[in-house]
N, C-alpha and C positions, 0 to 999 in steps of 0.2 A: 781475603783472609777466611772469608765465607768458601771461596775455592777450592781452599786447602784443603778446609775442615774435612768437604766434600767428597775433596779424593780419599783423608785417610781414614773417611767413612768406608769409602769402598771397596777399601782395600783392605782395612779389618773387616767387613763383611764376607773378601772372598775369600780372606784367609780360615774364616771361621766355617767354612763353606767345602773349604777343600780339607778342611780337619776334622769334619763331621762322619761319621761310618757310611760307608761308600753302600750303595743298594742295599737297605734295610728292607726286607719284603716278606711274603710268602709263596709258595711255591707248594701244588700238590702232586703224590708223587701213588703209588701204588698204595700204599700203607698207610696214607692218611698226609698230613701235609708235613712242608719244610716252613720252618720260622726264622730269619735272619737279622740281627741288629746291623751287621755289615758284613765286607765283602771276605768270604774266608782266606787263611791262608795257609793253612797246615793242614790239608787232604789225604787222605785215607779212601786207597781204593782197591776193593776187596774183590773185582774181577776185571780178568782184562779188556774188555768194552769200555768201561770205564775208567782203568786205566790209558787205554790211546787215546780216549775223548780230553782227559785231564793234560795228557802231555801236548796233544795238538792245539789246546789253548795256549802251550806257553806257559804253563806254570807244572812246576815240578814236585807231584805227589812223596810225602814225607816218609809213605808205608805204601806196599803194593802185596799182597796175598799171590804167592809163588813166584816171586821174582823168577828165579835161573828157566822157569820154562817159559815166560814171558820172553827172554831172551831168547831162547831157542825154537819155539812156536810163533810169534808174534813179531818178533826181528825191528820191525816201523811201528811207528815213532819209535826210538832207540830210549830206552832209560839209560839217567847221566849214571859215572861209572862210580858214584860216588854221594852221597847224601841222602840215598833211601834206603829204608830197611825194612827185610822182608817180616808179616807178622803171619806166617804159617799155609795154610794150604788155602785155596781157595773155600771148600765146602767145606773148610773144618779153620776159619782163622785161630790165635790167639787172641781173646781180650784182652788179656794183660799186657802184651805186646803192643796193642791198640793203645790201649788204655797210656801206658808210658809215652807214648810220642805226643799226646796231649792237644789230639785234633780238633780242630776245629770245625773240618766236616768229615762225613762217610759214606760213600758214596759205594750202591750194593746192588744187589738184585734180591729177587725173591726166595729164590734158591737156601738163602739166610734167612727167611721169614721168622722160624723158631728164634735166630737172635737177634728179632729185629728192637725188643722193649731191653734187650743187654744193652744192644748199641747204641741205643737212648740214652741211656744213663752215662753214655761217655763221653760222646757227640753229637749234634744234629746229624740227621742219618735222611738222604734220600737214596730211595728206593727204584730202580728203573730198572725192566728187564727187555734185552733185546728180542730173546726165545722163550715163547711161553705161545700156549693153544691161539689161534687165530693173530696171531703178530705177522705184522710186514718186515723183517727185519732191518731191512734198510732204511723205513721211512722210522721205525723206532729208535734207533741207532743217530738218525739224523734229528728227531727230537732231542735225542738225551744231551749230542754236543749242542743243541741249540739251546736248551734248558740250562747247563751248565756254564755256556757261554754268558746266560743273565745272572748267575750266580756268583759266578768268578770278574764278571765286570769284562768281559771280554766275547763281548756279542759282535765286534768288526769281526774278530779272528775266528770266532766260529766261522760267519758267512764266508770269509773269505778260504776254508779248509773246503767248503763245498761248493764254492765256482770251481776252486783249484781240482776238481775230482772231475766237473762237468767238463770241465777243457781239457783234460788229460781224455775222458774219454771220447770226446768230440776228435781232438787230434789224433788219439789214436786209430779208433774209426774210420778216417782218412786214410790214415796211411793202410790200412788192409786193403779199403775200396779200389785204393791205386794200384794195388798190387793184385785186385781181383779176385780176397781169399772171403768175401762174405758169403759166396756163393754154396757152398757146400756144410751141412748143421755139423756139428760138437756135443762129443761125450766129455764131462770133467767128470774125472773120479782119483781117490786115491786109494792106494791097497792096502788090504790086509795082510791079503797070504798069496801064491799063485795062483786060489781059485776064484780069489772073492773080491769085490772091489766097495767104497764105500760112492754112490755113486751124487752128484751134488745136483738137488731137484728144482723146479723151476719155484717152489715157496722157499726159496733158500736165498740166506744173502747175496752169492754169486751169482745170481741172475741178472742181479744188475749191471754189472759189468761184459755179462754175452749181451743182454740188451744196449748197453750202450758204443759197445763195438758193430753191434748189426749184424751178430753171431746167432746161428738159433741152435737152443738147446734143443739134441735129438731127443731126449728124455721127455715123451708128456706129462707124466704124472706127478702131482705133488709127494712130498716124503713127510719123514718129522719137521715137528716144528723148528729141529735143528735143521730143517734143508738137505737132510738128504735121505736115500734106503741103501741097503745094505743088500747088494745086489750079487748071485755068480755071473763067473765071466759068459755064460751062455748069452745073458740078456743082452750083450754087448753083441751079441751077433744076431740077434733080432732086428740092429741099426745098421746096414753093412753099409751106408752112404756118410757115415758119419767119420768127422776124425777123432782123436783118441788123444784127450789131452791130461796127464797125468802130472798129479802132484809130489812135489819129493817131500820128508822121504821115503824110501820103501824099504822093505824088510830085507834085513840080511841074507841076500843068496839068493834075491827075488830074479835076477837077469836070467842068471844060472836055470834056473827052475823055469822059468818061461822059454828058455831057448831051446830046451830039449819036451816040450809040452807040442805036442801035432796040434791040440784045442787052439793055445796060441799062435802058434804058425800058421793058423789055416782065417785068424780072423780077417776079414777084409780090408780092416786100417793097417795091420799088421801089413798085407801082402801087397798093398798099396803105398807105404812106408810111410804112413800118415800115423805116428805115434810122435809126439809131444812132449818132453818133459819141460816144467819147472821148476823154479827153486819155491820152495815151503812157503806159503799163504793161510792167515789163521782161517778159519772159514765161519767162526764163533765168535766174530770180534763184532768191530763198530762201522763206521764209515771208510777209515780208511786201505782195509783191503780191497776195496773194489778200485784203488787206484792203482797200488801194488800189482792187482790180478791183471788188471785190464793190459799194462804195459808189459807183464813178461810173456801173458798171451799173445799179444802183437809181435814182441821180439821175435816168439819161440816159430813162430805162424812162418812169419819172414825170412827166418835162417831155415826152416825146411825140416820135413820132419825124418823118422827108422822107423826102422823094426821092431825097435828094441827099447827096454826101459835102463836106467844104470843103477 
């Protein structure tokens, strides 16, 4: 009987432990501290890096800022087709819409610092900015994912995501090395119009992908804390050995205007047919764009370039 009572006592203790709120704790963030009594279940994310991180952890947020834009620009990981509500613009979310969702955690960045006190009145708020002066975007995004993994009781999932990114970089780099495609530097750009590009700089998120692939960024100087510089096409001509990787989408009619441009047609990368256009990758996201970008760059370089954009 004493053994049976002991067993029953152990079962009861385990039941109480399982019923108790998980992962109560306190986490520091950019505007203070976040204290929770248990694991949040209803999450609202007010920037796309946070949305991406929560989805990577296998949690569907109940509210997201600018849902349509996320689907167009970020793409992966995808938002479910139902069960997620739009709460307004990223820079001007609707406090009423957020409150109606009754969240138990809001994730935002310091761009919304003036609204932080109002958000705290709705639900506990965690503030982290992947992009700000002096930040290292990939490392900050990595911290964001790992911390949210703790908060949401998904630490193993967070580490698995990071391990998968590193494995992807290694495997894609091996493909490029086997093909002998790591010997020439690259310039990674988005076209603004037929004379100006957003050029992604060594201090930006995308540099992590280039480093992981064993590719040299031909552009030597840092840009804004967003990781880019806006330059004219003439700046590309200063790096004649570089291959040109172009991110989609491009402005309407760009291909036709460039085809008629003597300046474009005489660029060294164009004359060598080393222009490589890839699908959309969000340059201001969290960790996942690194995996997406690395795979797209590798596939494009292996497929071969051209002298035009689409």
